[in-house]
PyMOL commands that place a pseudoatom at each C-alpha (Angstrom):
pseudoatom trace, name=CA, resn=MET, resi=1, chain=A, elem=C, hetatm=0, pos=[7.744, 3.109, -9.936]
pseudoatom trace, name=CA, resn=GLN, resi=2, chain=A, elem=C, hetatm=0, pos=[11.088, 4.326, -8.790]
pseudoatom trace, name=CA, resn=PRO, resi=3, chain=A, elem=C, hetatm=0, pos=[13.716, 2.806, -6.595]
pseudoatom trace, name=CA, resn=CYS, resi=4, chain=A, elem=C, hetatm=0, pos=[15.026, 3.523, -3.229]
pseudoatom trace, name=CA, resn=HIS, resi=5, chain=A, elem=C, hetatm=0, pos=[18.357, 2.653, -1.371]
pseudoatom trace, name=CA, resn=ALA, resi=6, chain=A, elem=C, hetatm=0, pos=[17.873, 2.537, 2.402]
pseudoatom trace, name=CA, resn=VAL, resi=7, chain=A, elem=C, hetatm=0, pos=[20.470, 2.098, 5.032]
pseudoatom trace, name=CA, resn=LEU, resi=8, chain=A, elem=C, hetatm=0, pos=[20.189, 1.698, 8.762]
pseudoatom trace, name=CA, resn=VAL, resi=9, chain=A, elem=C, hetatm=0, pos=[23.407, 2.833, 10.411]
pseudoatom trace, name=CA, resn=THR, resi=10, chain=A, elem=C, hetatm=0, pos=[23.754, 2.728, 14.460]
pseudoatom trace, name=CA, resn=PHE, resi=11, chain=A, elem=C, hetatm=0, pos=[26.673, 4.704, 15.935]
pseudoatom trace, name=CA, resn=PRO, resi=12, chain=A, elem=C, hetatm=0, pos=[28.444, 4.169, 19.245]
pseudoatom trace, name=CA, resn=HIS, resi=13, chain=A, elem=C, hetatm=0, pos=[27.179, 7.543, 20.597]
pseudoatom trace, name=CA, resn=ALA, resi=14, chain=A, elem=C, hetatm=0, pos=[24.917, 10.517, 20.115]
pseudoatom trace, name=CA, resn=LEU, resi=15, chain=A, elem=C, hetatm=0, pos=[25.647, 12.620, 16.905]
pseudoatom trace, name=CA, resn=GLU, resi=16, chain=A, elem=C, hetatm=0, pos=[24.845, 16.142, 18.715]
pseudoatom trace, name=CA, resn=ILE, resi=17, chain=A, elem=C, hetatm=0, pos=[22.347, 16.719, 15.851]
pseudoatom trace, name=CA, resn=ASP, resi=18, chain=A, elem=C, hetatm=0, pos=[19.491, 18.850, 16.749]
pseudoatom trace, name=CA, resn=PHE, resi=19, chain=A, elem=C, hetatm=0, pos=[17.010, 17.616, 14.354]
pseudoatom trace, name=CA, resn=GLY, resi=20, chain=A, elem=C, hetatm=0, pos=[15.086, 14.221, 14.031]
pseudoatom trace, name=CA, resn=GLY, resi=21, chain=A, elem=C, hetatm=0, pos=[14.433, 14.306, 10.470]
pseudoatom trace, name=CA, resn=ALA, resi=22, chain=A, elem=C, hetatm=0, pos=[15.480, 16.143, 7.295]
pseudoatom trace, name=CA, resn=PHE, resi=23, chain=A, elem=C, hetatm=0, pos=[14.817, 16.322, 3.480]
pseudoatom trace, name=CA, resn=VAL, resi=24, chain=A, elem=C, hetatm=0, pos=[18.241, 16.512, 1.549]
pseudoatom trace, name=CA, resn=SER, resi=25, chain=A, elem=C, hetatm=0, pos=[18.820, 18.312, -1.189]
pseudoatom trace, name=CA, resn=GLU, resi=26, chain=A, elem=C, hetatm=0, pos=[21.763, 18.427, -3.686]
pseudoatom trace, name=CA, resn=SER, resi=27, chain=A, elem=C, hetatm=0, pos=[22.839, 14.922, -2.383]
pseudoatom trace, name=CA, resn=PRO, resi=28, chain=A, elem=C, hetatm=0, pos=[22.424, 11.290, -3.219]
pseudoatom trace, name=CA, resn=LEU, resi=29, chain=A, elem=C, hetatm=0, pos=[20.191, 11.012, -0.176]
pseudoatom trace, name=CA, resn=ALA, resi=30, chain=A, elem=C, hetatm=0, pos=[16.546, 12.620, -0.128]
pseudoatom trace, name=CA, resn=TRP, resi=31, chain=A, elem=C, hetatm=0, pos=[15.641, 11.823, 3.580]
pseudoatom trace, name=CA, resn=VAL, resi=32, chain=A, elem=C, hetatm=0, pos=[17.134, 11.273, 6.698]
pseudoatom trace, name=CA, resn=ALA, resi=33, chain=A, elem=C, hetatm=0, pos=[15.500, 10.096, 9.859]
pseudoatom trace, name=CA, resn=ARG, resi=34, chain=A, elem=C, hetatm=0, pos=[17.025, 9.715, 13.620]
pseudoatom trace, name=CA, resn=THR, resi=35, chain=A, elem=C, hetatm=0, pos=[15.306, 6.565, 14.915]
pseudoatom trace, name=CA, resn=PRO, resi=36, chain=A, elem=C, hetatm=0, pos=[15.291, 7.701, 18.712]
pseudoatom trace, name=CA, resn=ALA, resi=37, chain=A, elem=C, hetatm=0, pos=[13.343, 10.815, 17.507]
pseudoatom trace, name=CA, resn=LYS, resi=38, chain=A, elem=C, hetatm=0, pos=[10.511, 8.858, 16.355]
pseudoatom trace, name=CA, resn=PRO, resi=39, chain=A, elem=C, hetatm=0, pos=[7.781, 8.207, 19.274]
pseudoatom trace, name=CA, resn=GLY, resi=40, chain=A, elem=C, hetatm=0, pos=[8.485, 5.122, 21.297]
pseudoatom trace, name=CA, resn=ARG, resi=41, chain=A, elem=C, hetatm=0, pos=[11.621, 4.090, 19.706]
pseudoatom trace, name=CA, resn=PRO, resi=42, chain=A, elem=C, hetatm=0, pos=[14.220, 4.871, 22.381]
pseudoatom trace, name=CA, resn=GLY, resi=43, chain=A, elem=C, hetatm=0, pos=[17.855, 3.523, 22.170]
pseudoatom trace, name=CA, resn=ALA, resi=44, chain=A, elem=C, hetatm=0, pos=[20.981, 3.291, 20.051]
pseudoatom trace, name=CA, resn=GLU, resi=45, chain=A, elem=C, hetatm=0, pos=[21.673, 6.359, 18.018]
pseudoatom trace, name=CA, resn=SER, resi=46, chain=A, elem=C, hetatm=0, pos=[20.682, 5.334, 14.614]
pseudoatom trace, name=CA, resn=TRP, resi=47, chain=A, elem=C, hetatm=0, pos=[19.491, 6.650, 11.391]
pseudoatom trace, name=CA, resn=VAL, resi=48, chain=A, elem=C, hetatm=0, pos=[17.474, 5.493, 8.391]
pseudoatom trace, name=CA, resn=LEU, resi=49, chain=A, elem=C, hetatm=0, pos=[19.100, 6.972, 5.130]
pseudoatom trace, name=CA, resn=HIS, resi=50, chain=A, elem=C, hetatm=0, pos=[16.879, 6.875, 2.016]
pseudoatom trace, name=CA, resn=ALA, resi=51, chain=A, elem=C, hetatm=0, pos=[18.676, 8.008, -1.278]
pseudoatom trace, name=CA, resn=GLY, resi=52, chain=A, elem=C, hetatm=0, pos=[16.905, 10.012, -3.981]
pseudoatom trace, name=CA, resn=PRO, resi=53, chain=A, elem=C, hetatm=0, pos=[15.527, 7.879, -6.655]
pseudoatom trace, name=CA, resn=GLU, resi=54, chain=A, elem=C, hetatm=0, pos=[17.491, 8.997, -9.619]
pseudoatom trace, name=CA, resn=TRP, resi=55, chain=A, elem=C, hetatm=0, pos=[20.655, 7.843, -7.471]
pseudoatom trace, name=CA, resn=SER, resi=56, chain=A, elem=C, hetatm=0, pos=[19.127, 4.839, -6.416]
pseudoatom trace, name=CA, resn=ALA, resi=57, chain=A, elem=C, hetatm=0, pos=[18.304, 4.034, -10.444]
pseudoatom trace, name=CA, resn=ARG, resi=58, chain=A, elem=C, hetatm=0, pos=[21.762, 4.696, -11.286]
pseudoatom trace, name=CA, resn=HIS, resi=59, chain=A, elem=C, hetatm=0, pos=[23.205, 2.437, -8.641]
pseudoatom trace, name=CA, resn=LEU, resi=60, chain=A, elem=C, hetatm=0, pos=[20.489, -0.187, -8.789]
pseudoatom trace, name=CA, resn=GLU, resi=61, chain=A, elem=C, hetatm=0, pos=[22.764, -3.410, -8.847]
pseudoatom trace, name=CA, resn=GLU, resi=62, chain=A, elem=C, hetatm=0, pos=[25.702, -2.069, -6.711]
pseudoatom trace, name=CA, resn=PRO, resi=63, chain=A, elem=C, hetatm=0, pos=[27.153, -4.031, -3.939]
pseudoatom trace, name=CA, resn=ALA, resi=64, chain=A, elem=C, hetatm=0, pos=[25.238, -3.253, -0.667]
pseudoatom trace, name=CA, resn=GLU, resi=65, chain=A, elem=C, hetatm=0, pos=[28.478, -2.358, 0.985]
pseudoatom trace, name=CA, resn=ASP, resi=66, chain=A, elem=C, hetatm=0, pos=[29.410, 0.272, -1.770]
pseudoatom trace, name=CA, resn=VAL, resi=67, chain=A, elem=C, hetatm=0, pos=[25.862, 1.956, -1.365]
pseudoatom trace, name=CA, resn=ALA, resi=68, chain=A, elem=C, hetatm=0, pos=[26.210, 1.631, 2.212]
pseudoatom trace, name=CA, resn=GLN, resi=69, chain=A, elem=C, hetatm=0, pos=[29.701, 3.668, 2.040]
pseudoatom trace, name=CA, resn=ALA, resi=70, chain=A, elem=C, hetatm=0, pos=[28.266, 5.965, -0.776]
pseudoatom trace, name=CA, resn=LEU, resi=71, chain=A, elem=C, hetatm=0, pos=[25.418, 6.722, 1.636]
pseudoatom trace, name=CA, resn=LEU, resi=72, chain=A, elem=C, hetatm=0, pos=[27.198, 7.270, 4.508]
pseudoatom trace, name=CA, resn=GLY, resi=73, chain=A, elem=C, hetatm=0, pos=[29.615, 9.708, 2.730]
pseudoatom trace, name=CA, resn=ALA, resi=74, chain=A, elem=C, hetatm=0, pos=[26.650, 11.720, 1.685]
pseudoatom trace, name=CA, resn=PHE, resi=75, chain=A, elem=C, hetatm=0, pos=[25.309, 11.769, 5.309]
pseudoatom trace, name=CA, resn=GLY, resi=76, chain=A, elem=C, hetatm=0, pos=[28.425, 12.826, 6.703]
pseudoatom trace, name=CA, resn=ASP, resi=77, chain=A, elem=C, hetatm=0, pos=[28.938, 15.721, 3.657]
pseudoatom trace, name=CA, resn=ALA, resi=78, chain=A, elem=C, hetatm=0, pos=[25.024, 16.748, 4.210]
pseudoatom trace, name=CA, resn=MET, resi=79, chain=A, elem=C, hetatm=0, pos=[25.739, 17.315, 8.337]
pseudoatom trace, name=CA, resn=GLY, resi=80, chain=A, elem=C, hetatm=0, pos=[28.973, 18.798, 7.626]
pseudoatom trace, name=CA, resn=ARG, resi=81, chain=A, elem=C, hetatm=0, pos=[31.119, 16.405, 9.799]
pseudoatom trace, name=CA, resn=GLU, resi=82, chain=A, elem=C, hetatm=0, pos=[33.121, 13.403, 9.845]
pseudoatom trace, name=CA, resn=LEU, resi=83, chain=A, elem=C, hetatm=0, pos=[31.030, 10.574, 11.220]
pseudoatom trace, name=CA, resn=PRO, resi=84, chain=A, elem=C, hetatm=0, pos=[32.311, 8.222, 14.021]
pseudoatom trace, name=CA, resn=ALA, resi=85, chain=A, elem=C, hetatm=0, pos=[32.626, 4.678, 12.953]
pseudoatom trace, name=CA, resn=ALA, resi=86, chain=A, elem=C, hetatm=0, pos=[29.449, 2.909, 12.608]
pseudoatom trace, name=CA, resn=SER, resi=87, chain=A, elem=C, hetatm=0, pos=[28.532, 0.077, 15.254]
pseudoatom trace, name=CA, resn=SER, resi=88, chain=A, elem=C, hetatm=0, pos=[26.325, -1.598, 12.471]
pseudoatom trace, name=CA, resn=CYS, resi=89, chain=A, elem=C, hetatm=0, pos=[25.038, -0.771, 9.128]
pseudoatom trace, name=CA, resn=SER, resi=90, chain=A, elem=C, hetatm=0, pos=[22.002, -2.588, 7.053]
pseudoatom trace, name=CA, resn=THR, resi=91, chain=A, elem=C, hetatm=0, pos=[21.443, -2.007, 3.541]
pseudoatom trace, name=CA, resn=HIS, resi=92, chain=A, elem=C, hetatm=0, pos=[17.993, -2.678, 1.529]
pseudoatom trace, name=CA, resn=LEU, resi=93, chain=A, elem=C, hetatm=0, pos=[16.896, -1.896, -2.013]
pseudoatom trace, name=CA, resn=TRP, resi=94, chain=A, elem=C, hetatm=0, pos=[13.102, -1.105, -2.563]
pseudoatom trace, name=CA, resn=ARG, resi=95, chain=A, elem=C, hetatm=0, pos=[13.152, -1.989, -5.993]
pseudoatom trace, name=CA, resn=PHE, resi=96, chain=A, elem=C, hetatm=0, pos=[9.427, -0.261, -6.227]
pseudoatom trace, name=CA, resn=ALA, resi=97, chain=A, elem=C, hetatm=0, pos=[9.290, 1.819, -3.596]
pseudoatom trace, name=CA, resn=ARG, resi=98, chain=A, elem=C, hetatm=0, pos=[7.874, 5.434, -4.663]
pseudoatom trace, name=CA, resn=THR, resi=99, chain=A, elem=C, hetatm=0, pos=[5.429, 6.132, -7.556]
pseudoatom trace, name=CA, resn=SER, resi=100, chain=A, elem=C, hetatm=0, pos=[6.394, 8.354, -10.161]
pseudoatom trace, name=CA, resn=GLN, resi=101, chain=A, elem=C, hetatm=0, pos=[2.956, 9.079, -11.551]
pseudoatom trace, name=CA, resn=PRO, resi=102, chain=A, elem=C, hetatm=0, pos=[0.098, 8.482, -9.203]
pseudoatom trace, name=CA, resn=LEU, resi=103, chain=A, elem=C, hetatm=0, pos=[-3.175, 7.168, -9.962]
pseudoatom trace, name=CA, resn=GLY, resi=104, chain=A, elem=C, hetatm=0, pos=[-4.566, 10.516, -9.458]
pseudoatom trace, name=CA, resn=THR, resi=105, chain=A, elem=C, hetatm=0, pos=[-7.628, 9.592, -7.111]
pseudoatom trace, name=CA, resn=PRO, resi=106, chain=A, elem=C, hetatm=0, pos=[-7.027, 8.796, -3.519]
pseudoatom trace, name=CA, resn=PHE, resi=107, chain=A, elem=C, hetatm=0, pos=[-8.604, 4.937, -3.655]
pseudoatom trace, name=CA, resn=LEU, resi=108, chain=A, elem=C, hetatm=0, pos=[-10.702, 2.955, -6.081]
pseudoatom trace, name=CA, resn=TRP, resi=109, chain=A, elem=C, hetatm=0, pos=[-13.887, 1.214, -4.860]
pseudoatom trace, name=CA, resn=ASP, resi=110, chain=A, elem=C, hetatm=0, pos=[-16.202, -0.958, -6.523]
pseudoatom trace, name=CA, resn=VAL, resi=111, chain=A, elem=C, hetatm=0, pos=[-19.368, -1.057, -4.338]
pseudoatom trace, name=CA, resn=ASP, resi=112, chain=A, elem=C, hetatm=0, pos=[-21.124, -3.615, -5.964]
pseudoatom trace, name=CA, resn=GLN, resi=113, chain=A, elem=C, hetatm=0, pos=[-18.026, -6.356, -6.128]
pseudoatom trace, name=CA, resn=ARG, resi=114, chain=A, elem=C, hetatm=0, pos=[-17.166, -5.164, -2.519]
pseudoatom trace, name=CA, resn=LEU, resi=115, chain=A, elem=C, hetatm=0, pos=[-13.775, -4.580, -3.743]
pseudoatom trace, name=CA, resn=ALA, resi=116, chain=A, elem=C, hetatm=0, pos=[-11.415, -1.739, -3.009]
pseudoatom trace, name=CA, resn=VAL, resi=117, chain=A, elem=C, hetatm=0, pos=[-7.683, -0.653, -3.221]
pseudoatom trace, name=CA, resn=CYS, resi=118, chain=A, elem=C, hetatm=0, pos=[-5.768, 1.990, -1.653]
pseudoatom trace, name=CA, resn=GLY, resi=119, chain=A, elem=C, hetatm=0, pos=[-2.256, 2.963, -1.005]
pseudoatom trace, name=CA, resn=ASP, resi=120, chain=A, elem=C, hetatm=0, pos=[0.068, 5.756, -1.800]
pseudoatom trace, name=CA, resn=TRP, resi=121, chain=A, elem=C, hetatm=0, pos=[0.305, 4.995, -5.455]
pseudoatom trace, name=CA, resn=THR, resi=122, chain=A, elem=C, hetatm=0, pos=[-3.091, 5.890, -5.864]
pseudoatom trace, name=CA, resn=HIS, resi=123, chain=A, elem=C, hetatm=0, pos=[-2.798, 9.397, -4.047]
pseudoatom trace, name=CA, resn=GLY, resi=124, chain=A, elem=C, hetatm=0, pos=[0.663, 10.578, -4.326]
pseudoatom trace, name=CA, resn=ALA, resi=125, chain=A, elem=C, hetatm=0, pos=[4.511, 8.729, -3.412]
pseudoatom trace, name=CA, resn=ARG, resi=126, chain=A, elem=C, hetatm=0, pos=[4.939, 8.854, 0.250]
pseudoatom trace, name=CA, resn=VAL, resi=127, chain=A, elem=C, hetatm=0, pos=[3.966, 7.116, 3.376]
pseudoatom trace, name=CA, resn=GLU, resi=128, chain=A, elem=C, hetatm=0, pos=[1.335, 10.039, 4.217]
pseudoatom trace, name=CA, resn=ASP, resi=129, chain=A, elem=C, hetatm=0, pos=[-0.162, 9.409, 0.987]
pseudoatom trace, name=CA, resn=ALA, resi=130, chain=A, elem=C, hetatm=0, pos=[-1.026, 5.957, 1.719]
pseudoatom trace, name=CA, resn=PHE, resi=131, chain=A, elem=C, hetatm=0, pos=[-2.557, 7.024, 5.314]
pseudoatom trace, name=CA, resn=THR, resi=132, chain=A, elem=C, hetatm=0, pos=[-4.492, 9.180, 3.443]
pseudoatom trace, name=CA, resn=SER, resi=133, chain=A, elem=C, hetatm=0, pos=[-5.680, 7.088, 0.896]
pseudoatom trace, name=CA, resn=GLY, resi=134, chain=A, elem=C, hetatm=0, pos=[-6.599, 4.649, 3.788]
pseudoatom trace, name=CA, resn=GLU, resi=135, chain=A, elem=C, hetatm=0, pos=[-8.306, 7.133, 5.728]
pseudoatom trace, name=CA, resn=LEU, resi=136, chain=A, elem=C, hetatm=0, pos=[-10.364, 8.511, 3.017]
pseudoatom trace, name=CA, resn=LEU, resi=137, chain=A, elem=C, hetatm=0, pos=[-11.325, 4.836, 1.743]
pseudoatom trace, name=CA, resn=SER, resi=138, chain=A, elem=C, hetatm=0, pos=[-12.584, 4.336, 5.120]
pseudoatom trace, name=CA, resn=ARG, resi=139, chain=A, elem=C, hetatm=0, pos=[-14.646, 7.467, 5.281]
pseudoatom trace, name=CA, resn=ALA, resi=140, chain=A, elem=C, hetatm=0, pos=[-16.361, 6.645, 1.857]
pseudoatom trace, name=CA, resn=MET, resi=141, chain=A, elem=C, hetatm=0, pos=[-17.003, 3.102, 3.075]
pseudoatom trace, name=CA, resn=LEU, resi=142, chain=A, elem=C, hetatm=0, pos=[-18.414, 4.112, 6.423]
pseudoatom trace, name=CA, resn=SER, resi=143, chain=A, elem=C, hetatm=0, pos=[-20.658, 6.568, 4.710]
pseudoatom trace, name=CA, resn=ASP, resi=144, chain=A, elem=C, hetatm=0, pos=[-21.366, 4.250, 1.594]
pseudoatom trace, name=CA, resn=GLN, resi=145, chain=A, elem=C, hetatm=0, pos=[-20.366, 7.164, -0.741]
pseudoatom trace, name=CA, resn=ARG, resi=146, chain=A, elem=C, hetatm=0, pos=[-19.682, 6.532, -4.153]
pseudoatom trace, name=CA, resn=LEU, resi=147, chain=A, elem=C, hetatm=0, pos=[-17.239, 8.055, -6.334]
pseudoatom trace, name=CA, resn=PRO, resi=148, chain=A, elem=C, hetatm=0, pos=[-18.042, 9.980, -9.495]
pseudoatom trace, name=CA, resn=ALA, resi=149, chain=A, elem=C, hetatm=0, pos=[-17.778, 7.560, -12.849]
pseudoatom trace, name=CA, resn=SER, resi=150, chain=A, elem=C, hetatm=0, pos=[-14.917, 9.950, -14.000]
pseudoatom trace, name=CA, resn=GLN, resi=151, chain=A, elem=C, hetatm=0, pos=[-12.985, 8.876, -10.840]
pseudoatom trace, name=CA, resn=ALA, resi=152, chain=A, elem=C, hetatm=0, pos=[-14.453, 5.129, -10.615]
for i in range(1, 152): cmd.bond("trace and resi %d" % i, "trace and resi %d" % (i + 1))
show_as sticks, trace
zoom trace
């Protein structure tokens, strides 16, 4: 499992950026998302900044304030502008955030023991993979489908 430093930052006004989320390359950041762009989340101009796993691993034990400053600087660099002072900022370390090598099957299910597991770690590394894993497991359970022995 790989770590991910995350920062939630709120600004006093809109940043006038014309997208709601982006993958970032050649940066400490891997992903940025504008919270009000998500369905049902109107409100203040806030952004979630996710650092890449390599950067997060190199800065695993750094103080939260230092991580926040570094990622805010990287966000400004990626946007090509100086950011206004943040109204609020919080940092979180997801120590086991991302799978580096997924299991290779969308889920595990032992019909006889009535035991099943699913998640991003079985199928990929992102939240979309967790959703897909759960959906495929539910379909299999509803149809009482058994996985081939090579995947069980």
